[in-house]
C-alpha positions as CSV (number, residue, x, y, z in Angstrom):
1,M,17.6,47.3,-11.1
2,K,15.5,45.3,-8.8
3,K,17.8,42.1,-7.4
4,I,16.4,38.5,-6.4
5,V,18.2,35.8,-4.7
6,F,17.4,32.5,-4.7
7,I,18.6,30.3,-1.5
8,I,18.7,26.4,-1.6
9,N,20.4,23.1,-0.8
10,N,21.0,22.0,-4.2
11,V,21.7,23.5,-7.5
12,D,20.5,20.9,-9.2
13,F,17.3,20.9,-7.8
14,L,16.8,24.3,-8.5
15,I,17.6,24.1,-12.3
16,S,15.2,21.1,-12.6
17,H,12.5,22.2,-10.9
18,R,12.4,26.3,-10.7
19,L,14.9,27.2,-14.0
20,P,11.9,28.7,-15.6
21,I,11.0,31.1,-12.9
22,L,14.6,32.3,-12.7
23,L,14.6,33.0,-16.6
24,E,11.3,34.8,-16.4
25,A,12.6,36.6,-13.5
26,Q,15.5,37.8,-15.5
27,K,13.1,38.9,-18.5
28,N,11.0,40.9,-15.9
29,G,14.2,42.9,-14.9
30,F,15.4,41.1,-12.2
31,Q,19.2,40.4,-11.6
32,V,19.2,36.9,-10.7
33,H,21.7,35.1,-8.0
34,V,21.7,31.9,-6.8
35,I,23.2,30.7,-3.1
36,A,23.4,27.3,-3.2
37,P,26.4,24.6,-2.5
38,N,28.7,24.3,-5.7
39,S,26.8,27.3,-7.8
40,R,29.7,29.6,-8.4
41,N,30.7,27.5,-11.3
42,N,27.8,25.8,-12.4
43,E,27.9,26.0,-16.0
44,L,24.1,26.1,-16.6
45,L,23.7,29.3,-14.4
46,K,26.6,31.2,-16.1
47,K,25.2,30.4,-19.4
48,H,22.2,31.9,-18.6
49,K,24.1,34.9,-16.9
50,I,22.7,33.9,-13.7
51,M,25.3,34.4,-10.6
52,G,26.0,31.7,-8.1
53,H,27.5,32.2,-4.7
54,D,28.7,29.0,-3.0
55,L,27.1,28.2,0.4
56,F,28.3,25.5,2.9
57,L,25.3,23.4,3.9
58,S,25.1,20.2,5.6
59,R,21.8,18.8,4.0
60,G,21.2,15.7,6.0
61,G,23.6,16.5,8.9
62,N,22.4,17.6,12.6
63,N,25.3,19.6,13.9
64,P,24.5,23.0,15.1
65,F,28.1,24.3,14.6
66,Y,27.7,23.7,11.1
67,D,23.9,24.9,11.0
68,L,25.4,27.9,12.6
69,F,28.3,28.8,10.0
70,T,25.6,28.4,7.4
71,L,24.0,31.1,9.1
72,L,26.6,33.2,9.4
73,Q,27.4,33.0,5.8
74,L,24.1,33.4,4.3
75,T,23.9,36.7,6.3
76,K,27.4,37.8,5.3
77,I,26.3,36.9,1.6
78,L,22.9,38.6,2.0
79,K,24.6,41.9,3.5
80,F,26.8,42.3,0.6
81,L,24.0,41.5,-2.2
82,K,21.3,43.4,-0.7
83,P,18.6,42.1,-2.5
84,D,15.1,43.3,-3.0
85,L,13.9,40.0,-2.5
86,V,14.9,36.5,-1.3
87,H,13.3,33.3,-2.4
88,L,13.9,30.4,0.0
89,V,13.4,26.9,-1.4
90,T,13.7,23.6,0.3
91,I,13.7,23.1,4.4
92,K,17.2,24.4,5.7
93,P,17.5,27.3,3.2
94,T,14.1,28.0,4.5
95,L,15.2,27.8,8.2
96,Y,18.1,29.8,8.3
97,G,17.8,31.7,5.1
98,G,14.6,33.4,6.6
99,I,16.6,34.5,9.9
100,A,19.3,35.8,7.6
101,A,16.8,37.7,5.4
102,R,15.8,39.3,8.7
103,I,19.2,40.4,10.1
104,A,20.6,41.5,6.7
105,K,17.2,43.3,6.4
106,V,16.2,42.2,3.1
107,P,12.9,44.2,2.5
108,H,10.6,41.4,0.8
109,V,10.9,37.3,1.5
110,V,9.5,34.2,-0.5
111,A,9.6,30.9,1.3
112,A,8.4,27.7,-0.8
113,V,7.3,24.9,1.4
114,S,7.5,22.0,-0.9
115,G,7.0,19.6,1.9
116,L,7.5,19.3,5.7
117,G,10.2,16.6,5.4
118,T,11.4,13.7,7.7
119,V,11.4,15.3,10.7
120,F,7.5,15.8,10.4
121,L,7.0,12.2,9.6
122,S,9.8,10.4,12.2
123,R,8.5,9.3,15.6
124,G,10.2,8.9,18.7
125,I,11.3,11.0,21.6
126,I,14.4,12.1,19.8
127,S,12.1,13.1,16.7
128,G,9.8,15.1,19.1
129,L,12.6,17.3,19.9
130,R,13.7,17.7,16.4
131,R,10.3,18.7,15.8
132,L,10.0,21.2,18.3
133,L,13.3,22.7,17.5
134,V,12.5,23.1,13.6
135,T,9.1,24.7,15.0
136,T,10.6,27.1,16.8
137,L,13.4,27.9,13.6
138,Y,10.0,28.1,11.8
139,H,8.5,30.8,13.9
140,S,12.0,33.0,13.9
141,A,12.2,32.3,9.8
142,L,8.9,33.3,8.6
143,K,8.7,36.3,11.2
144,H,8.9,38.5,8.5
145,K,6.8,42.1,7.7
146,R,6.8,41.5,4.1
147,I,6.9,37.8,3.3
148,R,4.7,35.4,1.2
149,V,4.7,31.5,2.0
150,I,4.2,29.3,-1.0
151,F,2.4,25.8,-0.1
152,Q,1.9,23.2,-2.6
153,N,-1.2,21.6,-0.2
154,P,-3.5,22.8,1.9
155,D,-2.4,20.1,4.7
156,D,1.0,21.7,5.1
157,R,-0.6,25.1,5.4
158,E,-3.0,24.3,7.9
159,L,0.1,22.6,10.2
160,L,2.0,25.7,10.3
161,V,-1.1,28.2,10.5
162,S,-2.4,26.0,13.6
163,A,0.9,25.8,15.1
164,G,0.7,30.2,15.3
165,I,4.0,30.0,13.2
166,L,2.0,31.8,10.1
167,K,-0.6,34.0,9.4
168,V,-2.9,32.8,6.3
169,S,-2.9,35.9,5.1
170,N,0.6,35.9,4.2
171,S,0.6,32.2,2.5
172,C,-0.8,31.1,-0.7
173,L,-1.2,27.8,-2.7
174,I,0.9,26.9,-5.9
175,R,0.2,23.5,-7.2
176,G,3.8,22.0,-7.6
177,S,6.7,22.9,-9.9
178,G,4.9,22.9,-13.2
179,V,5.8,20.7,-16.2
180,D,6.7,21.7,-19.7
181,L,3.9,19.9,-21.7
182,R,5.9,19.9,-25.0
183,E,8.7,18.3,-23.4
184,Y,6.6,15.7,-21.4
185,P,3.9,15.0,-24.6
186,Y,1.0,12.6,-24.3
187,L,1.8,9.6,-26.4
188,P,-0.7,6.7,-26.7
189,E,0.3,3.7,-24.5
190,K,0.7,0.1,-25.5
191,V,-2.2,-1.3,-24.7
192,H,-1.1,-5.0,-23.5
193,G,2.1,-3.7,-21.7
194,K,2.7,-4.7,-18.5
195,T,5.0,-1.9,-17.2
196,V,4.8,-0.2,-13.9
197,V,7.4,2.5,-13.1
198,M,8.3,4.2,-10.0
199,A,10.3,7.3,-10.3
200,S,12.2,8.9,-7.2
201,R,15.1,9.0,-5.0
202,L,15.4,5.9,-3.2
203,L,14.2,6.7,0.6
204,R,12.0,4.9,2.9
205,D,9.8,8.2,3.0
206,K,9.2,7.6,-0.6
207,G,7.6,4.3,-0.3
208,V,10.5,2.0,-1.3
209,Y,10.0,-0.8,1.1
210,E,6.0,-1.3,0.1
211,F,6.9,-1.1,-3.3
212,I,9.0,-3.7,-3.1
213,E,7.0,-5.8,-1.1
214,A,4.1,-5.1,-3.5
215,A,6.2,-6.1,-6.1
216,R,6.4,-9.7,-4.3
217,L,2.8,-10.0,-3.7
218,L,2.3,-9.5,-7.8
219,K,4.9,-12.2,-8.4
220,Q,3.0,-14.7,-5.8
221,R,-0.3,-13.9,-7.3
222,N,1.2,-14.7,-10.7
223,V,0.1,-11.4,-12.3
224,E,2.5,-10.4,-15.1
225,A,4.3,-7.3,-14.5
226,D,7.5,-5.8,-15.5
227,I,8.0,-3.6,-12.4
228,R,10.8,-1.1,-12.2
229,I,12.4,1.7,-10.2
230,I,14.1,4.9,-11.7
231,G,16.6,6.7,-9.4
232,S,19.3,6.4,-7.1
233,P,19.9,6.7,-3.3
234,D,20.3,9.9,-2.0
235,T,23.4,9.6,0.8
236,C,22.5,13.0,2.1
237,N,19.6,11.9,3.0
238,P,19.2,9.9,6.5
239,T,16.2,7.7,5.5
240,S,18.0,6.8,2.1
241,I,18.1,3.3,0.6
242,T,21.6,1.6,1.0
243,E,23.4,0.0,-2.0
244,A,23.6,-3.5,0.0
245,E,19.5,-2.9,0.2
246,I,19.2,-2.5,-3.6
247,S,21.4,-5.5,-4.3
248,K,19.8,-7.7,-2.3
249,W,16.1,-6.7,-4.0
250,A,17.9,-7.0,-7.4
251,S,19.1,-10.6,-6.5
252,E,15.6,-11.5,-6.1
253,N,14.4,-10.4,-9.9
254,I,11.2,-9.0,-9.0
255,V,12.3,-5.1,-9.6
256,E,14.3,-4.0,-12.4
257,F,16.7,-1.0,-11.0
258,C,17.5,1.3,-13.5
259,G,19.3,4.1,-11.6
260,F,19.2,7.7,-12.5
261,R,17.5,8.7,-15.8
262,S,17.6,12.0,-17.3
263,D,15.0,10.8,-20.2
264,I,11.7,10.7,-17.3
265,A,9.2,11.5,-20.3
266,K,10.6,8.7,-22.3
267,Q,10.3,6.2,-19.3
268,Y,7.0,7.0,-18.7
269,S,6.0,6.9,-22.6
270,N,7.1,3.0,-22.1
271,A,5.0,2.4,-19.2
272,N,1.4,1.6,-18.3
273,V,0.8,2.8,-14.8
274,I,3.0,5.3,-12.6
275,C,3.7,4.3,-8.9
276,L,4.4,6.8,-5.7
277,P,3.8,5.4,-2.4
278,S,5.2,8.2,-0.4
279,Y,4.5,9.0,3.2
280,R,4.3,12.5,2.7
281,E,4.7,15.3,0.0
282,G,4.8,18.5,-1.3
283,L,3.5,18.1,-4.5
284,P,5.5,15.6,-6.5
285,K,6.9,16.2,-9.3
286,C,6.7,12.8,-11.0
287,L,3.0,12.9,-10.7
288,V,2.7,15.7,-12.3
289,E,4.8,14.6,-15.3
290,A,2.9,11.5,-15.2
291,A,-0.2,13.1,-15.8
292,A,1.4,15.1,-18.4
293,C,2.3,11.9,-20.2
294,G,-1.0,10.2,-19.8
295,R,-0.5,7.7,-17.8
296,A,-2.5,6.4,-14.6
297,V,-1.1,6.9,-11.4
298,V,-1.1,4.7,-7.9
299,T,-0.1,6.8,-5.1
300,T,-1.0,7.2,-1.2
301,D,-3.7,9.2,0.8
302,V,-1.5,11.5,2.4
303,P,-0.8,15.4,1.8
304,G,0.7,16.2,-1.2
305,C,0.1,12.9,-3.0
306,R,-3.9,13.1,-2.8
307,D,-3.5,16.7,-3.9
308,A,-1.4,15.9,-7.4
309,I,-4.6,13.5,-8.6
310,V,-8.3,13.2,-9.0
311,A,-8.8,9.8,-7.0
312,N,-10.4,7.3,-9.4
313,V,-10.6,9.7,-12.2
314,T,-6.7,10.5,-13.0
315,G,-5.2,7.5,-10.6
316,M,-5.8,5.7,-7.5
317,L,-5.5,6.5,-3.8
318,V,-4.1,3.8,-1.3
319,A,-3.6,3.5,2.1
320,V,-0.1,4.5,3.5
321,R,2.4,1.8,4.3
322,D,0.2,-1.0,2.9
323,P,1.7,-3.1,0.3
324,V,-1.3,-5.3,0.1
325,S,-3.6,-2.3,-1.1
326,L,-0.6,-1.0,-3.4
327,A,-0.6,-4.7,-5.0
328,D,-4.3,-4.6,-5.5
329,A,-4.7,-1.2,-6.9
330,I,-2.0,-2.2,-9.7
331,E,-3.0,-5.3,-10.2
332,F,-6.2,-3.5,-11.1
333,L,-5.4,-1.1,-13.5
334,L,-3.1,-4.0,-15.4
335,K,-6.0,-6.0,-15.9
336,N,-8.1,-2.9,-16.7
337,P,-6.4,-1.4,-19.7
338,D,-10.0,0.6,-20.6
339,E,-10.1,2.2,-17.2
340,R,-6.1,3.0,-16.8
341,I,-6.1,4.4,-20.5
342,K,-9.4,7.0,-19.5
343,M,-7.6,7.9,-16.2
344,G,-4.4,8.8,-18.2
345,K,-6.3,10.6,-20.8
346,A,-8.1,12.4,-17.7
347,G,-4.7,13.2,-16.1
348,R,-3.3,14.8,-19.3
349,L,-6.2,17.1,-19.0
350,L,-5.4,17.8,-15.3
351,A,-1.9,18.9,-16.3
352,E,-2.9,21.2,-19.3
353,N,-5.5,22.9,-16.9
354,E,-3.3,22.9,-13.7
355,Y,0.2,22.3,-14.3
356,S,1.4,23.9,-17.0
357,I,4.9,25.5,-16.4
358,E,3.8,28.7,-17.9
359,H,0.4,28.9,-15.4
360,I,3.2,28.2,-12.5
361,V,5.7,31.0,-13.7
362,N,3.2,33.3,-13.9
363,Q,2.2,32.4,-10.4
364,H,5.4,33.0,-9.1
365,L,6.0,36.2,-11.1
366,S,2.6,38.1,-9.8
367,I,4.0,37.1,-5.8
368,Y,7.0,39.0,-6.7
369,N,5.5,42.0,-8.0
370,D,3.2,42.2,-5.8
371,L,5.5,42.0,-2.5
372,I,7.7,44.6,-4.0
373,H,5.0,47.2,-5.3
374,S,2.8,46.7,-2.2
């Protein structure tokens, strides 16, 4: 039996974004393993007869000894499992998993670059040195004879190709992680509603500060709006919003903080406009889900975000780090329901044509089979 191993930094993220791929791999004759923190006793993986292997991984840390231990542990597990193929997801698993796969002589590698992360956004000398280190690690991790690197947007691919890290022939584009169109149905919105939702991890890089400032501007303009943020801080991420900041903003009564919610489809169906003013993305799942639900979106003109919509057809693009243009776009959509609803319907068509989970899963399985049989 063919054996595939998924390596990722967060098993819950794997389940929410990649589980259909794992299940389809099983149907296609693969024995599926997951290497991730807290994966060995994960009940959902056990339910689907997917074998979990725990991994020590510091997601947000920069301790080289921790990272070396992670690399050694990955190498040991891969040598023991002897997989036919590894699928690396997120940055650290790609960097260290790619190197470990070479050491363990894994014959085939798939790496999913779903955004290039904080290190490519930060400025300053220290950030520049980190960027140099990460670029060097990418050189080593992706230097494999039989590899396919999946990008979610062309900008990220061009960045790594132009840096000499990767050949174009070893890369491909898959637009996001897909969406189950049955779980995210199109429901007509309340025409006279004024609900604006941002659903995201609460990170500075997601544009939370700009969203809060846009809410202040709308209040100053006397624009009627019910503005909500769905999501929670990510303490492992260096750009995480703090609980103190949330308490301060909540006291202003301009934004409702809803915390983590598992019923995102319901939250979107109750909304009129979906926002993501992020600084850079792979291809944001929240915008794909918003399109499936038939909601107009406002997002930034940056890699990943602009690739998730059709500008002025399914949503509006605004300048990054610019709360004024963000507020202007939100105000326009709230005051023009006909235009907003038209965009939402176009978004649903986009989701049906480009983002269905079946389409995304088939693309992944095609890559696996092409690699193994090449």
